[in-house]
ZAZA-426512 format. One line per field, with one value per residue (C-alpha): residue in one letter; chain; x, y, z. Coordinates in pm, 1 decimal, padded with zeros to 6 digits. Layout:
REM ZAZA-426512
residuo = (a | ...)
cadena = (A | ...)
xx = (X | ...)
yy = (Y | ...)
zz = (Z | ...)
This chain:
REM ZAZA-426512
residuo = (x | x | x | x | x | x | x | x | x | x | x | x | x | x | x | x | x | x | x | x | x | x | x | x | x | x | x | x | x | x | x | x | x | x | x | x | x | x | x | x | x | x | x | x | x | x | x | x | x | x | x | x | x | x | x | x | x | x | x | x | x | x | x | x | x | x | x | x | x | x | x | x | x | x | x | x | x | x | x | x | x | x | x | x | x | x | x | x | x | x | x | x | x | x | x | x | x | x | x | x | x | x | x | x | x | x | x | x | x | x | x | x | x | x | x | x | x | x | x | x | x | x | x | x | x | x | x | x | x | x | x | x | x | x | x | x | x | x | x | x | x | x | x | x | x | x | x | x | x | x | x | x | x | x | x | x | x | x | x | x | x | x | x | x | x | x | x | x | x | x | x | x | x | x | x | x | x | x | x | x | x | x | x | x | x | x | x | x | x | x | x | x | x | x | x | x | x | x | x | x | x | x | x | x | x | x | x | x)
cadena = (A | A | A | A | A | A | A | A | A | A | A | A | A | A | A | A | A | A | A | A | A | A | A | A | A | A | A | A | A | A | A | A | A | A | A | A | A | A | A | A | A | A | A | A | A | A | A | A | A | A | A | A | A | A | A | A | A | A | A | A | A | A | A | A | A | A | A | A | A | A | A | A | A | A | A | A | A | A | A | A | A | A | A | A | A | A | A | A | A | A | A | A | A | A | A | A | A | A | A | A | A | A | A | A | A | A | A | A | A | A | A | A | A | A | A | A | A | A | A | A | A | A | A | A | A | A | A | A | A | A | A | A | A | A | A | A | A | A | A | A | A | A | A | A | A | A | A | A | A | A | A | A | A | A | A | A | A | A | A | A | A | A | A | A | A | A | A | A | A | A | A | A | A | A | A | A | A | A | A | A | A | A | A | A | A | A | A | A | A | A | A | A | A | A | A | A | A | A | A | A | A | A | A | A | A | A | A | A)
xx = (-00467.0 | -00217.4 | -00367.3 | -00072.0 | -00163.9 | 00170.7 | 00356.0 | 00713.3 | 00961.4 | 01195.8 | 01540.3 | 01628.6 | 01359.2 | 01343.3 | 01458.0 | 01240.0 | 00914.5 | 00652.0 | 00532.6 | 00176.6 | 00097.8 | -00263.6 | -00267.4 | -00391.7 | -00210.2 | -00441.7 | -00328.2 | -00143.9 | -00131.8 | 00190.3 | 00265.6 | 00524.9 | 00680.0 | 00884.1 | 00985.6 | 01299.0 | 01591.0 | 01508.7 | 01143.0 | 01052.6 | 01062.5 | 01301.6 | 01182.6 | 00833.1 | 00931.8 | 01156.4 | 00869.8 | 00642.6 | 00873.2 | 00983.0 | 01289.2 | 01223.1 | 00933.7 | 00697.7 | 00639.7 | 00280.8 | -00019.6 | -00094.0 | -00019.8 | -00231.5 | -00201.0 | -00488.6 | -00652.6 | -00317.5 | -00149.6 | 00201.8 | 00224.9 | -00027.4 | 00171.6 | -00147.6 | -00139.6 | 00239.3 | 00231.7 | 00544.1 | 00596.4 | 00948.2 | 01037.2 | 01092.4 | 00700.3 | 00575.3 | 00746.3 | 00828.1 | 01068.4 | 01281.0 | 01525.6 | 01726.1 | 01932.4 | 02275.0 | 02167.1 | 02266.4 | 02448.5 | 02620.3 | 03005.2 | 03106.2 | 02776.0 | 02766.8 | 02511.6 | 02363.1 | 02364.1 | 02201.7 | 01909.1 | 01902.4 | 01921.5 | 01600.6 | 01454.3 | 01480.9 | 01288.6 | 01540.4 | 01346.8 | 01232.6 | 01598.5 | 01683.9 | 01439.7 | 01571.6 | 01906.4 | 01806.8 | 01605.0 | 01884.3 | 02141.8 | 02299.2 | 02306.0 | 02714.6 | 02782.4 | 02651.8 | 02990.1 | 03101.4 | 03056.2 | 02967.4 | 03330.8 | 03341.4 | 03019.4 | 02962.6 | 02704.7 | 02473.9 | 02509.3 | 02488.0 | 02186.4 | 02019.8 | 02110.2 | 01958.2 | 01628.0 | 01651.4 | 01693.5 | 01410.8 | 01179.9 | 01310.2 | 01086.1 | 00807.0 | 00677.1 | 00341.0 | 00449.8 | 00778.8 | 00930.6 | 01220.8 | 01434.4 | 01556.7 | 01615.2 | 01711.2 | 01956.2 | 02298.0 | 02177.3 | 02223.1 | 01930.2 | 01925.2 | 01962.4 | 01724.9 | 01438.1 | 01509.4 | 01494.0 | 01155.5 | 00985.7 | 01101.0 | 00958.0 | 00644.7 | 00456.8 | 00658.9 | 00535.3 | 00168.3 | 00222.4 | 00318.0 | 00030.3 | 00269.0 | 00177.0 | 00464.1 | 00608.6 | 00882.7 | 01062.7 | 01243.7 | 01372.7 | 01271.1 | 00932.4 | 00980.3 | 01171.6 | 00885.8 | 00635.4 | 00624.7 | 00451.6 | 00091.2 | -00005.5 | -00047.7 | 00222.2 | 00270.6 | 00427.7 | 00613.4 | 00716.1 | 00462.7 | 00485.0 | 00787.6)
yy = (-00427.1 | -00400.1 | -00312.1 | -00212.4 | -00168.2 | -00173.8 | -00049.2 | 00046.8 | 00100.2 | 00415.2 | 00396.1 | 00718.3 | 00908.6 | 00981.9 | 00634.2 | 00436.6 | 00624.1 | 00395.2 | 00520.1 | 00350.9 | 00330.5 | 00232.9 | 00266.3 | 00096.5 | 00091.5 | 00043.7 | -00214.4 | -00016.1 | 00301.7 | 00514.9 | 00608.4 | 00875.7 | 00879.1 | 01183.3 | 01269.1 | 01320.7 | 01114.2 | 00875.9 | 00892.3 | 00523.2 | 00577.5 | 00291.3 | 00063.8 | 00077.5 | -00051.1 | -00337.4 | -00441.1 | -00445.8 | -00649.3 | -00892.2 | -00792.1 | -00694.4 | -00732.6 | -00454.9 | -00464.5 | -00544.9 | -00552.2 | -00705.8 | -00656.0 | -00818.8 | -00828.0 | -00937.1 | -01120.9 | -01308.6 | -01239.4 | -01149.4 | -01057.1 | -01115.2 | -01095.2 | -01239.9 | -01563.4 | -01585.1 | -01488.3 | -01388.0 | -01491.5 | -01481.2 | -01173.4 | -01477.7 | -01574.8 | -01204.5 | -01164.5 | -00818.1 | -00602.2 | -00375.2 | -00138.5 | -00095.1 | 00289.6 | 00119.7 | -00098.5 | -00439.6 | -00569.1 | -00900.7 | -00825.2 | -01105.1 | -01108.5 | -00905.2 | -00683.1 | -00976.8 | -01193.1 | -00978.1 | -00981.6 | -01358.8 | -01438.2 | -01250.6 | -01369.4 | -01576.3 | -01420.6 | -01299.6 | -01079.2 | -00865.2 | -00859.9 | -00726.7 | -00455.5 | -00359.2 | -00340.4 | -00072.1 | 00117.8 | 00175.3 | 00218.6 | -00090.0 | -00268.4 | -00195.1 | -00308.2 | -00650.1 | -00798.6 | -00546.0 | -00603.5 | -00349.8 | -00255.4 | -00140.6 | 00040.8 | 00415.6 | 00498.5 | 00584.4 | 00249.6 | 00089.9 | 00246.0 | 00155.8 | -00209.3 | -00221.3 | -00054.6 | -00327.6 | -00598.2 | -00530.8 | -00499.8 | -00816.1 | -01046.2 | -00842.8 | -00768.4 | -00677.7 | -00457.2 | -00252.8 | -00066.4 | 00190.9 | 00372.4 | 00675.6 | 00511.6 | 00819.5 | 00953.0 | 00887.9 | 00999.7 | 01301.9 | 01553.7 | 01409.4 | 01060.7 | 01094.3 | 01263.6 | 01018.9 | 00686.2 | 00810.7 | 00880.6 | 00550.6 | 00353.9 | 00544.4 | 00348.6 | 00049.4 | 00025.4 | 00102.1 | -00214.6 | -00420.8 | -00316.3 | -00270.5 | -00115.8 | 00110.2 | 00260.0 | 00530.1 | 00690.9 | 01028.7 | 01320.3 | 01511.3 | 01503.2 | 01774.6 | 01515.8 | 01254.3 | 01494.4 | 01295.0 | 00980.6 | 01052.9 | 00933.9 | 01008.0 | 01151.9 | 00997.7 | 01268.4 | 01127.9 | 01482.9 | 01545.1 | 01162.6 | 01172.9)
zz = (00806.7 | 01073.4 | 01426.4 | 01698.0 | 02038.8 | 02248.6 | 02513.6 | 02464.9 | 02753.1 | 02628.1 | 02852.7 | 02698.6 | 02856.3 | 03265.9 | 03350.8 | 03156.0 | 03041.2 | 02861.6 | 02559.6 | 02430.2 | 02065.7 | 01941.2 | 01566.0 | 01252.1 | 00942.8 | 00633.5 | 00393.8 | 00113.5 | 00279.6 | 00348.9 | 00681.4 | 00732.6 | 01111.1 | 01232.0 | 01588.0 | 01781.6 | 01833.1 | 02133.4 | 02071.9 | 02012.8 | 01600.7 | 01499.3 | 01841.0 | 01703.2 | 01345.0 | 01521.8 | 01745.5 | 01438.0 | 01253.7 | 01573.9 | 01633.6 | 01972.9 | 02172.2 | 02334.3 | 02706.7 | 02644.5 | 02410.5 | 02086.3 | 01699.8 | 01469.2 | 01080.7 | 00835.2 | 01124.7 | 01214.7 | 01566.8 | 01543.6 | 01917.8 | 02226.0 | 02590.8 | 02713.0 | 02500.3 | 02497.2 | 02109.5 | 01946.4 | 01583.6 | 01465.7 | 01198.3 | 00927.5 | 00981.7 | 00929.9 | 00577.2 | 00621.3 | 00412.1 | 00631.3 | 00546.2 | 00848.1 | 00920.5 | 00924.8 | 00614.5 | 00769.3 | 00480.0 | 00458.4 | 00404.3 | 00202.5 | -00038.3 | -00346.5 | -00463.6 | -00694.5 | -00392.2 | -00170.7 | -00409.3 | -00501.4 | -00130.2 | -00116.9 | -00445.7 | -00736.4 | -00975.8 | -01212.2 | -01405.8 | -01076.5 | -00946.9 | -01257.0 | -01235.2 | -00887.0 | -00998.3 | -01268.9 | -01015.0 | -00779.0 | -01075.6 | -00928.2 | -01240.6 | -01330.4 | -00970.6 | -00958.3 | -00817.3 | -00568.5 | -00187.7 | 00033.1 | 00127.3 | -00230.6 | -00223.5 | -00149.6 | 00144.2 | -00098.6 | -00292.9 | 00032.3 | 00111.5 | -00222.0 | -00198.7 | 00152.6 | -00007.8 | -00307.2 | -00059.6 | 00148.9 | -00205.6 | -00338.4 | -00155.2 | -00281.6 | 00077.8 | 00175.9 | 00461.6 | 00388.6 | 00667.3 | 00603.1 | 00903.5 | 00763.4 | 00392.3 | 00239.0 | 00429.6 | 00259.5 | -00103.1 | -00240.2 | -00328.0 | -00716.0 | -00650.9 | -00362.9 | -00583.1 | -00867.2 | -00636.4 | -00466.3 | -00798.2 | -00894.9 | -00536.8 | -00544.6 | -00830.6 | -00746.1 | -00384.5 | -00545.3 | -00746.7 | -00456.3 | -00251.1 | 00019.3 | 00369.2 | 00409.3 | 00700.9 | 00692.4 | 00959.2 | 00862.3 | 01055.0 | 00716.8 | 00653.5 | 00368.5 | 00186.0 | 00189.1 | 00049.6 | -00259.5 | -00071.5 | -00002.7 | 00310.8 | 00684.8 | 00941.3 | 01247.8 | 01492.6 | 01798.4 | 01857.1 | 02169.3 | 02293.4 | 02525.6)
């Protein structure tokens, strides 16, 4: 269980509007976040991950406090053990596909399975500059899964994929996420594409 009760300052709206978010994410559940640009969707993911800090509030995961402004607690991203798929991929330019996954895991069988899932098993020696946008996005997803995270945060994870690859990948991801028991939060501008995933929708549309 992840409990979030925080205030976020949105610079893009009305000179700095405060967005209050209070929500619990049940362990193993999938939550689909939808809303307009600038409404705080990506900001929420980054604050859960520890990449930025809320204005105030608390974030508690399985009884462990990750953030508490009153107690001056703010665990580093490394200590939160989260898989994060960034909207801009955030790949390492000098690492090959294989090295990206080996950096996150030393489980060779798991890495092999992920490469097959993402259809990148024939591109293991390629660096990001020699991959298409869709391949880079798939690598970002595989890297996030490589650590077998219990919390998976995905920011527009399928935007660069064609419809066929998108469908195939999501069909493979659904049982894999269930196998990991990962609590999953997916940000998307297109709710329709996420229909394959069972779970609740968190609508940011009316929050700004």
